[in-house]
C-alpha positions, 0 to 999 in steps of 0.5 A: 499499500503506497497511501492513505489512498489505497488500503483495500484488497477487494473480495479475494485479495491477498490484503485480506491476510486469510489463510486457506485452501478451497473449501467445499459449500453446502453444494459440495463445490469447492470454492475459495474460503472467502466466497463462503463467508456470507451468502452475498459473497457466494453469488458474487464469487460464483458469478462475478469476480474473476469473470471479464468485464469490458466497457468504459461505464462497467470498468468505471463503476468497478473502479469507483467501488473498489476506492469506495472499499478501501479501508472497508470490507468488500461486503459492505459495499456489496451489500450497498452496490444497488444504492450506489448505482442509484445514487450515481446514475448508474455510473454513466460517465457522462452523467456523473461527470456532469454532476454539480456541488448540490449532487455532491451534497445529496450524496453526502446525505444518502443513507444508502452509500458510504457518505465519504466525502473524499471518496465521493469527490474522487469518484466525480472527479474520475467521471470527469477524466474518463469523459475526456477519454475517447470511447473505448480508451478507458477499457483499452488502458485497463486491459493493456495491464492484463498479465500473460496467464500462462506466467501465473501458477494458480494459487493454491491458498489465499496466502499465495494471492498477491495484494499488488503486483507489477502490473497493478503498480503500472496501472496506478501510475498510468491512471494517476497520470491521467488524473484518476484518484483512489487508484493505488496499486492495491486498488488497481489489483483488487480492480484486476482480480474483480474484473478478470484481468487475472484469475485468482480463484485457488487452484481447487476453487470449481470457478477457476477458469470459468470465464 
C-alpha cells in the first residue's frame, strides 16, 4: 500500500490476510474460502468475481466501488451496490461527470452509500477524467495491463494471492497520470481480480477458469 488512498484488497485479494485452500460449500463445490463467508459472497464469487468485464461505464463502476472499499470490507460495498448505482446514475460516465456541488451534497446525505466526502469527490472527478477519453479508451487502457496467464501459477491457498503486482503498480501510475484518484496499486490489483484481468480463484476452486 502506497498511500492512505489505497488501503483495500477487494473481495479475495491477499490483503485479506487469511489462509486456507478451497473449501466445500453446501452444494459440495469447492470454493475460495472468502466466497463462503457470507451468502452475498457466494453469488458474487460464483457469477462475477474473476469474470472478464468490458465497457467504459462498467469498468468505471468497478473502479469506483473498489475505491469506496478502501479501508472497509468488500461485503460492505457489495450490500450497498444497488444504492451506489441509484445514487451515481448507474455509473454512466457522462452523467456523473456533469454532477454539481448540489449532487455532492445529495450524495453526502444518502444513507444508501458510503458517505465519505473524499471518495465521493474522487468518484465525480474520475468521471470527468474518463469523459475526456475517447470511447473505449478506458477499457483498452485497463486491459493493457492484463498479464500473460501462462506466467501465473494457480494459487493453492489465499496466502499465495498477492495484494499488488508489477502490473497493478503500472496501472496505478498510468491512471494517476491521467488524473484518476484513489487508484493505488492495491486498489488497481483488486480491480484486476474483480474484472477478470487475472484469475485468482484458487487452484481447486470450481470457478477457476470459468470465464
